[in-house]
C-alpha positions as a printed NumPy array, in Angstrom:
array([[  0.   ,   0.   ,   0.   ],
       [  1.111,   3.553,  -0.605],
       [ -0.183,   7.104,  -0.172],
       [ -1.746,   8.038,  -3.504],
       [ -3.275,  11.389,  -2.591],
       [ -3.038,  14.174,  -0.018],
       [ -5.676,  16.883,   0.386],
       [ -5.365,  19.881,   2.703],
       [ -7.926,  22.443,   3.797],
       [ -6.74 ,  25.513,   5.756],
       [ -3.543,  23.814,   6.926],
       [ -0.698,  26.283,   7.418],
       [ -0.027,  28.139,   4.166],
       [ -2.521,  26.043,   2.178],
       [ -5.797,  27.801,   2.868],
       [ -8.505,  30.175,   1.686],
       [-11.33 ,  32.249,   3.111],
       [-13.842,  29.511,   2.297],
       [-15.13 ,  27.214,   5.014],
       [-13.76 ,  23.681,   4.986],
       [-15.873,  21.563,   2.636],
       [-14.578,  17.936,   2.609],
       [-16.605,  17.16 ,  -0.51 ],
       [-14.808,  19.765,  -2.641],
       [-12.44 ,  22.732,  -2.837],
       [ -9.272,  21.389,  -1.197],
       [ -6.568,  24.057,  -0.902],
       [ -3.991,  21.451,  -1.891],
       [ -4.717,  18.33 ,  -3.908],
       [ -1.475,  16.404,  -4.356],
       [ -1.165,  13.117,  -6.217],
       [  1.604,  10.6  ,  -5.424],
       [  2.859,   7.605,  -7.361],
       [  3.896,   4.237,  -5.974],
       [  7.612,   4.298,  -5.238],
       [  9.827,   7.356,  -4.93 ],
       [  8.233,  10.813,  -4.885],
       [ 10.312,  14.006,  -4.858],
       [  8.951,  17.37 ,  -3.666],
       [ 10.902,  20.35 ,  -4.959],
       [ 10.298,  23.995,  -4.119],
       [ 11.903,  27.167,  -2.861],
       [ 12.09 ,  28.063,   0.821],
       [  8.72 ,  28.667,   2.5  ],
       [  6.828,  27.102,  -0.391],
       [  5.104,  24.5  ,   1.807],
       [  7.318,  21.407,   1.493],
       [  7.615,  20.984,   5.26 ],
       [  3.869,  21.529,   5.682],
       [  3.201,  18.565,   3.386],
       [  5.523,  16.277,   5.362],
       [  4.186,  17.492,   8.725],
       [  0.592,  16.943,   7.602],
       [  1.4  ,  13.293,   6.886],
       [  3.165,  12.949,  10.262],
       [  0.217,  14.466,  12.118],
       [ -2.177,  11.884,  10.698],
       [ -0.001,   8.76 ,  10.658],
       [  2.438,   9.398,  13.543],
       [  5.905,   7.859,  13.376],
       [  7.653,   4.711,  14.556],
       [ 10.121,   6.837,  16.518],
       [  7.304,   8.323,  18.629],
       [  8.25 ,  11.918,  17.858],
       [  6.432,  14.461,  20.003],
       [  3.808,  15.848,  17.628],
       [  0.991,  18.159,  18.658],
       [ -1.386,  20.646,  17.067],
       [ -0.385,  24.298,  17.382],
       [ -2.036,  27.581,  16.428],
       [  0.41 ,  27.983,  13.558],
       [ -1.156,  24.883,  11.93 ],
       [ -4.34 ,  26.866,  11.181],
       [ -4.33 ,  29.009,   8.059],
       [ -4.659,  32.668,   9.032],
       [ -7.743,  33.2  ,  11.191],
       [ -9.362,  29.912,  10.18 ],
       [-10.898,  27.905,  13.024],
       [-10.76 ,  24.54 ,  11.282],
       [ -8.326,  22.576,   9.158],
       [ -8.542,  19.137,   7.582],
       [ -5.903,  16.69 ,   6.343],
       [ -6.985,  13.773,   4.166],
       [ -4.793,  10.892,   2.989],
       [ -5.777,   8.155,   0.547],
       [ -3.98 ,   4.806,   0.391],
       [ -4.086,   2.633,  -2.713],
       [ -2.421,  -0.615,  -3.758],
       [ -3.554,  -2.595,  -0.693],
       [ -2.944,  -6.317,  -0.974],
       [ -5.183,  -8.833,   0.795],
       [ -2.878,  -9.076,   3.841],
       [ -2.92 ,  -5.291,   4.304],
       [ -6.611,  -4.824,   3.519],
       [ -7.721,  -7.251,   6.237],
       [ -6.431,  -4.824,   8.886],
       [ -8.849,  -2.091,   7.742],
       [-11.961,  -4.033,   6.709],
       [-14.51 ,  -1.735,   8.346],
       [-12.959,   1.457,   6.907],
       [-12.282,   0.425,   3.307],
       [-13.809,   1.941,   0.195],
       [-13.849,   0.353,  -3.248],
       [-13.228,   1.537,  -6.786],
       [-14.451,  -0.381,  -9.816],
       [-16.974,  -3.209,  -9.932],
       [-17.032,  -6.965,  -9.626],
       [-13.729,  -8.774,  -9.949],
       [-11.944,  -5.564, -10.997],
       [-12.902,  -3.73 ,  -7.78 ],
       [ -9.92 ,  -2.509,  -5.77 ],
       [ -9.889,  -1.381,  -2.123],
       [ -8.673,   2.01 ,  -0.947],
       [ -8.3  ,   3.504,   2.516],
       [ -9.095,   7.162,   3.209],
       [ -7.791,   8.538,   6.517],
       [ -8.448,  12.071,   7.721],
       [ -7.809,  14.425,  10.602],
       [-10.314,  17.248,  11.069],
       [ -9.313,  19.771,  13.748],
       [-11.178,  22.809,  15.09 ],
       [-10.436,  25.539,  17.599],
       [-12.528,  27.895,  19.675],
       [-10.596,  31.061,  20.34 ],
       [ -7.157,  29.914,  21.516],
       [ -8.425,  26.519,  22.645],
       [ -7.742,  23.676,  20.207],
       [-10.474,  21.062,  20.484],
       [ -9.336,  17.423,  20.799],
       [-10.237,  15.115,  17.954],
       [ -9.529,  11.615,  16.642],
       [ -8.077,  10.326,  13.41 ],
       [-10.923,   8.817,  11.411],
       [-11.225,   6.714,   8.285],
       [-13.913,   5.676,   5.833],
       [-15.047,   6.123,   2.237],
       [-17.359,   9.055,   3.083],
       [-16.485,  12.491,   4.503],
       [-17.424,  11.642,   8.109],
       [-15.871,   8.227,   8.696],
       [-15.428,   6.528,  12.056],
       [-12.593,   6.536,  14.548],
       [ -9.546,   4.524,  13.517],
       [ -8.64 ,   2.279,  16.447],
       [ -5.174,   1.953,  17.961],
       [ -4.387,  -1.385,  16.337],
       [ -5.234,  -0.116,  12.851],
       [ -3.145,   3.009,  13.417],
       [ -0.105,   0.867,  14.164],
       [ -0.28 ,  -0.515,  10.625],
       [ -0.02 ,   2.925,   9.002],
       [  2.715,   4.468,  11.141],
       [  5.463,   5.958,   9.042],
       [  9.24 ,   6.045,   9.279],
       [ 10.419,   9.645,   9.152],
       [ 14.056,  10.37 ,   8.326],
       [ 15.02 ,  13.849,   9.458],
       [ 16.771,  16.327,   7.126],
       [ 20.432,  15.809,   6.319],
       [ 21.43 ,  18.617,   8.691],
       [ 20.173,  16.426,  11.581],
       [ 21.764,  13.201,  10.347],
       [ 24.786,  13.17 ,  12.662],
       [ 22.641,  13.335,  15.79 ],
       [ 20.34 ,  10.611,  14.461],
       [ 23.103,   8.094,  13.727],
       [ 24.801,   8.124,  17.132],
       [ 24.074,   5.769,  20.012],
       [ 21.335,   7.053,  22.328],
       [ 17.923,   6.077,  23.667],
       [ 15.32 ,   5.864,  20.904],
       [ 17.939,   6.741,  18.291],
       [ 16.71 ,   6.904,  14.72 ],
       [ 19.204,   4.211,  13.769],
       [ 17.755,   1.796,  16.321],
       [ 14.211,   2.537,  15.125],
       [ 15.144,   1.783,  11.519],
       [ 16.895,  -1.452,  12.45 ],
       [ 14.004,  -2.564,  14.669],
       [ 11.723,  -2.274,  11.652],
       [ 13.793,  -4.803,   9.729],
       [ 12.665,  -8.466,   9.945],
       [ 16.241,  -9.434,  10.878],
       [ 15.796,  -7.804,  14.303],
       [ 12.264,  -8.925,  15.112],
       [ 13.203, -12.233,  16.778],
       [ 13.389, -10.511,  20.174],
       [ 15.31 , -12.236,  22.96 ],
       [ 16.326, -15.085,  20.625],
       [ 18.455, -12.817,  18.428],
       [ 22.169, -13.668,  18.195],
       [ 23.13 , -10.149,  19.338],
       [ 21.414, -10.794,  22.663],
       [ 23.622, -13.843,  23.26 ],
       [ 26.706, -11.818,  22.305],
       [ 25.855,  -9.054,  24.775],
       [ 25.042, -11.55 ,  27.519],
       [ 28.537, -12.961,  27.046],
       [ 29.945,  -9.434,  27.308],
       [ 28.087,  -8.854,  30.585],
       [ 29.667, -11.955,  32.082],
       [ 33.132, -10.846,  30.958],
       [ 32.566,  -7.425,  32.559],
       [ 31.647,  -9.059,  35.86 ],
       [ 34.835, -11.15 ,  35.707],
       [ 36.922,  -8.026,  35.029],
       [ 35.776,  -6.361,  38.247],
       [ 36.367,  -9.584,  40.183],
       [ 39.928,  -9.962,  38.872],
       [ 38.914, -13.152,  37.012],
       [ 39.137, -11.767,  33.468],
       [ 41.76 , -13.674,  31.471],
       [ 43.955, -11.928,  28.915],
       [ 46.426, -13.815,  26.743],
       [ 49.642, -11.819,  26.255],
       [ 52.81 , -12.603,  24.367],
       [ 55.645, -12.682,  26.919],
       [ 59.057, -13.361,  25.398],
       [ 57.388, -15.08 ,  22.467],
       [ 55.288, -17.337,  24.69 ],
       [ 51.483, -16.889,  24.978],
       [ 50.806, -16.315,  28.668],
       [ 47.532, -16.034,  30.561],
       [ 47.307, -12.945,  32.765],
       [ 44.549, -11.627,  34.994],
       [ 44.551,  -7.796,  35.174],
       [ 43.598,  -6.527,  38.6  ],
       [ 42.704,  -2.905,  37.838],
       [ 38.977,  -3.62 ,  37.89 ],
       [ 39.225,  -5.638,  41.085],
       [ 41.164,  -2.863,  42.836],
       [ 38.524,  -0.316,  41.834],
       [ 35.742,  -2.568,  43.133],
       [ 37.591,  -3.16 ,  46.417],
       [ 37.991,   0.583,  46.893],
       [ 34.255,   1.13 ,  46.322],
       [ 33.408,  -1.803,  48.593],
       [ 35.517,  -0.203,  51.314],
       [ 33.356,   2.907,  51.209],
       [ 30.176,   0.834,  51.16 ],
       [ 31.224,  -1.339,  54.104],
       [ 32.214,   1.744,  56.094],
       [ 28.753,   3.204,  55.564],
       [ 26.473,   0.138,  55.613],
       [ 28.533,  -2.507,  57.442],
       [ 30.828,  -5.429,  56.648],
       [ 28.035,  -7.584,  55.193],
       [ 27.609,  -5.321,  52.172],
       [ 29.504,  -5.209,  48.875],
       [ 28.874,  -4.081,  45.31 ],
       [ 28.452,  -5.909,  42.015],
       [ 29.069,  -4.39 ,  38.591],
       [ 26.62 ,  -5.186,  35.827],
       [ 25.754,  -3.845,  32.387],
       [ 22.341,  -2.507,  31.417],
       [ 19.674,  -4.87 ,  30.119],
       [ 20.589,  -6.664,  26.928],
       [ 17.228,  -6.83 ,  25.119],
       [ 17.457,  -6.248,  21.389],
       [ 16.116,  -2.667,  21.591],
       [ 18.702,  -1.652,  24.208],
       [ 21.48 ,  -3.245,  22.167],
       [ 20.52 ,  -1.415,  18.963],
       [ 20.327,   1.873,  20.896],
       [ 24.036,   1.421,  21.701],
       [ 25.022,   1.333,  18.02 ],
       [ 26.494,   4.188,  15.982],
       [ 26.651,   4.095,  12.178],
       [ 29.604,   5.534,  10.258],
       [ 32.022,   4.594,   7.522],
       [ 35.433,   3.266,   8.539],
       [ 37.968,   6.042,   9.036],
       [ 35.198,   8.659,   8.951],
       [ 34.522,  10.576,  12.158],
       [ 31.429,  12.509,  11.039],
       [ 28.322,  10.567,   9.951],
       [ 26.975,  13.657,   8.176],
       [ 29.97 ,  13.661,   5.825],
       [ 29.299,  10.015,   5.089],
       [ 25.738,  10.742,   4.001],
       [ 26.823,  13.655,   1.833],
       [ 29.247,  11.426,  -0.019],
       [ 26.595,   8.768,  -0.541],
       [ 24.061,  11.195,  -1.995],
       [ 26.212,  13.264,  -4.336]])
């Protein structure tokens, strides 16, 4: 399935003095094709408004904080409407939206489509809460939480934000993209989880003085056990025992090693490149 059409009424710079009429007169009526679509325009021509309209309706996998603001209303308008149409639904996708589907064509040539819309009003400075709805008519019915999960979008921020999005951090964009790949949807059974569990055990050994390192001493491989970690732990334990009593000691451990936490620790860059932004520039020029 793909977004085949976007209509806007009184959203940001796309507006008019007419009242919102969902049956006609959209202030923007934009057709998309299946596959890659490119939006080109000068600054302040409305490119960001188009992207933000889609984000407002569909939300994103990265759970960006998105809310309606006064600037989203065109001029003094007290209502705006965003309408998205999805086409190209296969049977597996269509079954998730059965009660909201519309149909084009007849008989065996009939094809399903999904129309989703967000109609927002305000009274003075108070923006009235509303729900995302769907249906073949202009009113529709509320789209439930499960159905909304199937139309969430992945939003890649502009190139100027790329460096911050490719570094390791909680809810990083990189981790969100990887989590969407089938290769990382096996959960606790993923091989990376086993690798990180092994690392946790090695870290515990390091702070106990049990971590084995093989060094070449006079041409002979020799097992050594570095004690730096153990000495640090003993120093901390001394403080703890002095405060809590001799029965207390500490234990070092790493954070949880579920697949999400592991992917949030990853940073993406090319070898010998220190700035991810530079990497992306080279890949796109």
